[in-house]
C-alpha positions as a Markdown table, in Angstrom:
| # | Residue | x | y | z |
|---|---|---|---|---|
| 1 | Met | 37.8 | 124.4 | 95.9 |
| 2 | Gly | 35.7 | 123.4 | 99.0 |
| 3 | Val | 36.4 | 127.4 | 100.3 |
| 4 | Thr | 33.6 | 128.5 | 102.2 |
| 5 | Asp | 34.7 | 131.6 | 104.4 |
| 6 | Ile | 34.9 | 134.6 | 101.3 |
| 7 | Ile | 37.1 | 137.8 | 102.6 |
| 8 | Ser | 36.7 | 139.6 | 99.7 |
| 9 | Leu | 36.7 | 140.7 | 96.0 |
| 10 | Gln | 39.2 | 143.2 | 94.1 |
| 11 | Ala | 37.7 | 143.7 | 90.9 |
| 12 | Phe | 39.5 | 144.5 | 87.5 |
| 13 | Leu | 37.3 | 147.2 | 84.9 |
| 14 | Ala | 38.9 | 147.8 | 82.1 |
| 15 | Tyr | 36.7 | 149.6 | 79.4 |
| 16 | Pro | 36.7 | 152.9 | 76.6 |
| 17 | Lys | 37.2 | 155.7 | 77.5 |
| 18 | Asp | 33.5 | 156.6 | 76.0 |
| 19 | Phe | 31.7 | 153.5 | 77.4 |
| 20 | Pro | 28.7 | 155.0 | 79.4 |
| 21 | Glu | 29.4 | 155.5 | 83.0 |
| 22 | Asp | 26.9 | 154.1 | 84.4 |
| 23 | Ile | 27.1 | 150.5 | 83.2 |
| 24 | Ala | 30.2 | 150.7 | 84.9 |
| 25 | Val | 28.7 | 151.7 | 88.3 |
| 26 | Gly | 26.2 | 148.6 | 87.4 |
| 27 | Val | 28.4 | 146.5 | 87.1 |
| 28 | Leu | 30.4 | 147.1 | 90.3 |
| 29 | Lys | 27.0 | 147.2 | 92.1 |
| 30 | Gly | 26.3 | 143.8 | 90.7 |
| 31 | Met | 29.7 | 142.6 | 92.3 |
| 32 | Asn | 29.1 | 144.2 | 95.5 |
| 33 | Ser | 25.4 | 141.8 | 95.8 |
| 34 | Phe | 26.9 | 139.1 | 95.0 |
| 35 | Met | 29.9 | 139.3 | 97.3 |
| 36 | Lys | 26.8 | 139.9 | 99.8 |
| 37 | Asp | 25.2 | 137.2 | 99.3 |
| 38 | Leu | 28.5 | 135.4 | 100.1 |
| 39 | Gly | 28.9 | 137.3 | 103.4 |
| 40 | Ser | 31.9 | 139.7 | 102.1 |
| 41 | Lys | 32.3 | 142.4 | 100.3 |
| 42 | Leu | 33.6 | 144.3 | 97.4 |
| 43 | Ala | 37.0 | 145.9 | 98.3 |
| 44 | Gly | 38.9 | 147.7 | 96.1 |
| 45 | Gly | 40.5 | 146.9 | 92.8 |
| 46 | Gln | 41.9 | 148.9 | 89.7 |
| 47 | Thr | 40.0 | 150.4 | 86.4 |
| 48 | Ile | 41.6 | 150.9 | 83.2 |
| 49 | His | 40.9 | 152.0 | 79.7 |
| 50 | Asn | 40.4 | 149.7 | 77.4 |
| 51 | Pro | 39.1 | 149.1 | 73.4 |
| 52 | Cys | 36.9 | 146.2 | 74.5 |
| 53 | Pro | 35.2 | 146.1 | 78.1 |
| 54 | Val | 36.5 | 143.8 | 80.3 |
| 55 | Phe | 35.1 | 143.0 | 83.8 |
| 56 | Gly | 36.7 | 140.5 | 86.6 |
| 57 | Gly | 38.2 | 140.5 | 89.5 |
| 58 | Ile | 40.2 | 138.2 | 92.4 |
| 59 | Ala | 38.8 | 136.4 | 95.2 |
| 60 | Leu | 40.5 | 135.7 | 98.4 |
| 61 | Gly | 39.3 | 133.1 | 100.8 |
| 62 | Val | 40.8 | 131.2 | 103.6 |
| 63 | Thr | 39.8 | 127.2 | 104.8 |
| 64 | His | 41.6 | 125.0 | 106.8 |
| 65 | Pro | 44.1 | 122.9 | 104.9 |
| 66 | Arg | 41.5 | 119.6 | 105.5 |
| 67 | Tyr | 38.8 | 121.3 | 103.9 |
| 68 | Ile | 40.8 | 122.1 | 100.8 |
| 69 | Val | 39.4 | 120.4 | 97.3 |
| 70 | Tyr | 42.1 | 119.9 | 94.6 |
| 71 | Ser | 41.0 | 118.9 | 90.8 |
| 72 | Ser | 43.3 | 115.4 | 92.2 |
| 73 | Gly | 42.5 | 112.2 | 94.1 |
| 74 | Ala | 39.3 | 110.8 | 92.4 |
| 75 | Lys | 39.6 | 107.1 | 93.3 |
| 76 | Pro | 38.1 | 104.0 | 91.7 |
| 77 | Gly | 34.4 | 103.3 | 93.0 |
| 78 | Asp | 33.9 | 106.8 | 93.0 |
| 79 | Val | 30.5 | 108.8 | 91.6 |
| 80 | Ala | 30.8 | 111.7 | 89.6 |
| 81 | Val | 27.9 | 114.6 | 90.5 |
| 82 | Leu | 27.2 | 118.0 | 88.4 |
| 83 | Thr | 25.5 | 120.4 | 90.4 |
| 84 | Lys | 24.4 | 123.1 | 87.5 |
| 85 | Pro | 23.0 | 121.7 | 83.7 |
| 86 | Leu | 25.1 | 122.3 | 80.7 |
| 87 | Gly | 24.1 | 124.7 | 77.8 |
| 88 | Val | 25.1 | 128.0 | 79.0 |
| 89 | Gln | 27.0 | 128.6 | 75.7 |
| 90 | Pro | 23.9 | 128.2 | 72.8 |
| 91 | Ala | 21.7 | 129.2 | 75.0 |
| 92 | Met | 23.6 | 132.9 | 75.4 |
| 93 | Arg | 24.4 | 133.1 | 72.0 |
| 94 | Ser | 20.9 | 132.9 | 71.2 |
| 95 | Tyr | 20.6 | 136.1 | 72.8 |
| 96 | Arg | 23.0 | 137.9 | 70.7 |
| 97 | Asp | 22.0 | 137.0 | 67.4 |
| 98 | Leu | 18.4 | 138.1 | 68.5 |
| 99 | Lys | 19.8 | 141.4 | 68.4 |
| 100 | Asp | 21.5 | 141.4 | 65.5 |
| 101 | Glu | 21.0 | 140.6 | 61.8 |
| 102 | Lys | 21.0 | 136.7 | 62.5 |
| 103 | Arg | 17.5 | 137.0 | 64.1 |
| 104 | Lys | 15.7 | 136.3 | 61.4 |
| 105 | Thr | 17.7 | 133.2 | 60.5 |
| 106 | Leu | 17.2 | 132.2 | 63.9 |
| 107 | Leu | 13.6 | 132.8 | 64.4 |
| 108 | Ala | 13.2 | 130.7 | 61.1 |
| 109 | Lys | 14.1 | 127.6 | 63.4 |
| 110 | Phe | 13.2 | 128.5 | 67.0 |
| 111 | Asp | 10.4 | 129.9 | 69.2 |
| 112 | Glu | 11.5 | 133.4 | 70.6 |
| 113 | Ser | 9.6 | 132.6 | 73.9 |
| 114 | Ser | 11.4 | 129.3 | 74.3 |
| 115 | Leu | 15.0 | 130.7 | 73.6 |
| 116 | Arg | 13.9 | 134.0 | 76.4 |
| 117 | Glu | 13.5 | 130.8 | 78.8 |
| 118 | Met | 16.7 | 129.1 | 78.1 |
| 119 | Gln | 18.6 | 132.3 | 78.4 |
| 120 | Asp | 16.9 | 133.0 | 82.0 |
| 121 | Ile | 17.3 | 129.9 | 83.0 |
| 122 | Ala | 21.1 | 130.2 | 81.8 |
| 123 | Val | 21.6 | 133.2 | 83.4 |
| 124 | Arg | 20.1 | 131.9 | 86.9 |
| 125 | Ile | 23.1 | 129.1 | 86.7 |
| 126 | Met | 25.7 | 131.7 | 85.7 |
| 127 | Thr | 24.6 | 134.1 | 88.8 |
| 128 | Lys | 24.2 | 131.4 | 91.4 |
| 129 | Asn | 27.5 | 131.3 | 93.6 |
| 130 | Asn | 28.7 | 127.6 | 94.8 |
| 131 | Leu | 28.5 | 128.5 | 98.7 |
| 132 | Glu | 26.2 | 125.5 | 99.1 |
| 133 | Val | 28.0 | 123.0 | 96.8 |
| 134 | Ala | 31.6 | 124.4 | 98.6 |
| 135 | Gln | 29.6 | 123.6 | 102.1 |
| 136 | Ala | 28.2 | 120.5 | 101.1 |
| 137 | Met | 31.8 | 118.8 | 100.2 |
| 138 | Asn | 32.9 | 120.0 | 103.7 |
| 139 | Glu | 30.4 | 118.0 | 105.6 |
| 140 | Val | 30.3 | 114.7 | 103.1 |
| 141 | Gly | 34.3 | 114.7 | 102.0 |
| 142 | Val | 34.9 | 114.4 | 98.6 |
| 143 | Asn | 37.7 | 113.0 | 97.1 |
| 144 | Ala | 38.1 | 115.5 | 93.9 |
| 145 | Ala | 36.2 | 118.3 | 92.1 |
| 146 | Thr | 36.8 | 121.0 | 89.3 |
| 147 | Asp | 34.3 | 123.3 | 88.4 |
| 148 | Ile | 33.2 | 123.0 | 84.6 |
| 149 | Thr | 33.7 | 126.3 | 82.4 |
| 150 | Gly | 35.3 | 127.0 | 79.0 |
| 151 | Phe | 36.7 | 123.1 | 78.4 |
| 152 | Gly | 33.0 | 122.1 | 78.9 |
| 153 | Leu | 32.3 | 119.1 | 81.8 |
| 154 | Leu | 34.4 | 116.0 | 79.3 |
| 155 | Gly | 37.1 | 119.1 | 78.8 |
| 156 | His | 37.0 | 119.5 | 82.6 |
| 157 | Ala | 36.3 | 115.7 | 83.9 |
| 158 | Asn | 39.6 | 114.6 | 81.4 |
| 159 | Asn | 41.6 | 116.7 | 83.7 |
| 160 | Val | 41.0 | 114.8 | 86.6 |
| 161 | Ser | 41.2 | 111.8 | 85.1 |
| 162 | Ser | 45.0 | 112.7 | 84.0 |
| 163 | Leu | 45.9 | 113.9 | 87.6 |
| 164 | Ser | 44.3 | 111.8 | 89.5 |
| 165 | Gly | 45.5 | 108.5 | 87.1 |
| 166 | Val | 42.0 | 107.1 | 86.6 |
| 167 | Gln | 39.6 | 106.5 | 83.7 |
| 168 | Val | 35.9 | 108.6 | 84.1 |
| 169 | Ile | 33.0 | 107.4 | 82.1 |
| 170 | Ile | 30.0 | 110.4 | 81.5 |
| 171 | Asn | 27.0 | 108.7 | 81.5 |
| 172 | Arg | 24.3 | 111.2 | 81.8 |
| 173 | Met | 24.7 | 115.0 | 80.7 |
| 174 | Pro | 21.8 | 117.2 | 82.3 |
| 175 | Val | 21.4 | 120.3 | 80.0 |
| 176 | Ile | 19.4 | 123.4 | 79.4 |
| 177 | Lys | 15.9 | 122.0 | 78.0 |
| 178 | Gly | 16.4 | 122.9 | 74.5 |
| 179 | Thr | 20.0 | 123.9 | 74.2 |
| 180 | Leu | 20.9 | 120.4 | 72.2 |
| 181 | Lys | 18.9 | 121.3 | 69.7 |
| 182 | Leu | 20.2 | 125.2 | 69.4 |
| 183 | Ala | 23.6 | 123.8 | 69.8 |
| 184 | Glu | 23.3 | 121.4 | 67.2 |
| 185 | Phe | 22.2 | 124.7 | 65.1 |
| 186 | Phe | 25.1 | 126.8 | 66.1 |
| 187 | Gly | 27.7 | 124.3 | 65.7 |
| 188 | His | 28.7 | 124.1 | 69.2 |
| 189 | Lys | 30.0 | 120.8 | 71.4 |
| 190 | Leu | 27.6 | 120.4 | 73.6 |
| 191 | Ala | 26.2 | 116.8 | 72.8 |
| 192 | Ser | 30.2 | 116.0 | 72.4 |
| 193 | Gly | 30.6 | 117.2 | 75.9 |
| 194 | Phe | 32.6 | 120.2 | 74.8 |
| 195 | Gly | 30.8 | 122.9 | 75.0 |
| 196 | Ala | 32.3 | 125.8 | 76.6 |
| 197 | Glu | 30.1 | 127.1 | 80.0 |
| 198 | Thr | 30.0 | 130.2 | 81.7 |
| 199 | Ala | 30.2 | 129.9 | 85.4 |
| 200 | Gly | 29.3 | 126.7 | 85.7 |
| 201 | Gly | 28.2 | 124.1 | 88.3 |
| 202 | Ile | 30.9 | 122.0 | 89.9 |
| 203 | Leu | 31.8 | 118.2 | 88.8 |
| 204 | Ala | 32.3 | 116.1 | 92.4 |
| 205 | Phe | 34.0 | 112.9 | 92.8 |
| 206 | Met | 32.8 | 111.1 | 95.8 |
| 207 | Asp | 32.6 | 107.5 | 97.5 |
| 208 | Ser | 28.6 | 106.1 | 96.2 |
| 209 | Thr | 27.6 | 106.4 | 99.8 |
| 210 | Lys | 27.9 | 109.7 | 100.5 |
| 211 | Val | 25.9 | 110.9 | 97.3 |
| 212 | Glu | 22.5 | 110.7 | 99.3 |
| 213 | Leu | 23.5 | 112.9 | 101.8 |
| 214 | Phe | 25.2 | 115.2 | 99.4 |
| 215 | Thr | 22.2 | 115.2 | 97.3 |
| 216 | Asn | 20.1 | 116.4 | 100.4 |
| 217 | Leu | 22.4 | 118.8 | 102.0 |
| 218 | Leu | 21.6 | 120.7 | 98.3 |
| 219 | Met | 17.9 | 119.8 | 98.1 |
| 220 | Asp | 17.8 | 121.6 | 101.6 |
| 221 | Asn | 19.1 | 124.5 | 99.9 |
| 222 | Gly | 16.4 | 124.3 | 96.9 |
| 223 | Leu | 19.5 | 123.1 | 94.9 |
| 224 | Pro | 19.5 | 120.2 | 92.0 |
| 225 | Cys | 22.4 | 117.6 | 91.2 |
| 226 | Trp | 22.5 | 115.1 | 89.0 |
| 227 | Thr | 25.2 | 112.2 | 89.2 |
| 228 | Val | 26.5 | 112.1 | 85.8 |
| 229 | Gly | 29.5 | 109.4 | 85.7 |
| 230 | Lys | 31.9 | 107.0 | 87.2 |
| 231 | Val | 35.2 | 106.5 | 88.2 |
| 232 | Met | 37.0 | 103.1 | 87.1 |
| 233 | Lys | 40.6 | 102.1 | 87.1 |
| 234 | Ser | 42.8 | 102.9 | 84.1 |
| 235 | Asn | 44.0 | 100.2 | 82.0 |
| 236 | Gly | 46.0 | 102.5 | 79.7 |
| 237 | Ser | 46.0 | 106.4 | 79.6 |
| 238 | Pro | 44.4 | 108.1 | 82.0 |
| 239 | Cys | 41.4 | 109.8 | 80.2 |
| 240 | Ala | 37.6 | 110.6 | 80.8 |
| 241 | Ser | 35.3 | 109.4 | 77.7 |
| 242 | Leu | 31.1 | 109.6 | 77.1 |
| 243 | Ala | 29.8 | 106.6 | 77.4 |
| 244 | Gln | 28.0 | 104.9 | 74.4 |
| 245 | Asp | 24.6 | 105.2 | 75.4 |
| 246 | Val | 24.9 | 108.1 | 77.5 |
| 247 | Gln | 21.6 | 109.8 | 78.6 |
| 248 | Phe | 20.7 | 113.6 | 78.3 |
| 249 | Ile | 18.5 | 115.0 | 80.6 |
| 250 | Glu | 16.7 | 118.2 | 79.6 |
| 251 | Thr | 16.2 | 120.1 | 82.9 |
| 252 | Glu | 15.7 | 123.6 | 83.9 |
| 253 | Phe | 17.8 | 125.5 | 87.8 |
| 254 | Pro | 16.4 | 127.1 | 90.3 |
């Protein structure tokens, strides 16, 4: 939401009684390392026993109200810019399948080294925070934004369109190279815009005159972004949709 001053993370850990303690400690260390990259810290939390391991937390941050970016406010004529490629879901599904009885079936269709490369890119995507993106949004001023997570690019774009009363057309989709075929193999909805993402990028809506500066600010930090769509006046019920000639861009991530 454009907040760049992150105060702390309150961690939540839940795991079985026989769960290896070194893994739980490693998770906490990872959380703390992540927060240090933001100039913040892990500041306590809660630990409970649970049949399945669940790790998460609540981050606290402060900012001036003028910097807060909401999922509403996109305007006709705006350009939609995405800051991370899509395809985390099939990449990480392949990670799991390589470890169980599905390995043979998967390797009959895909090269293991290519799968490992997709997985590495997916991990880099998930572990990269959005601080520089928030800073760029603060500097250029954007009309609306949303993160891309479980509902996919089109699902979250549809939320912005509904809240803003506009039509959003997605005409380009950057994806981790190789994940389109992998998603089709698994039956995931990546190509239709509804592939679930974890810790995905920010979809920011801004005036077309601001895209170059926004792009350059991210490039200065070694980060990419892609112009993926446009906002139009809605002639009916506001919604987001894929263009008939949507272009898929196979790419990597720093």
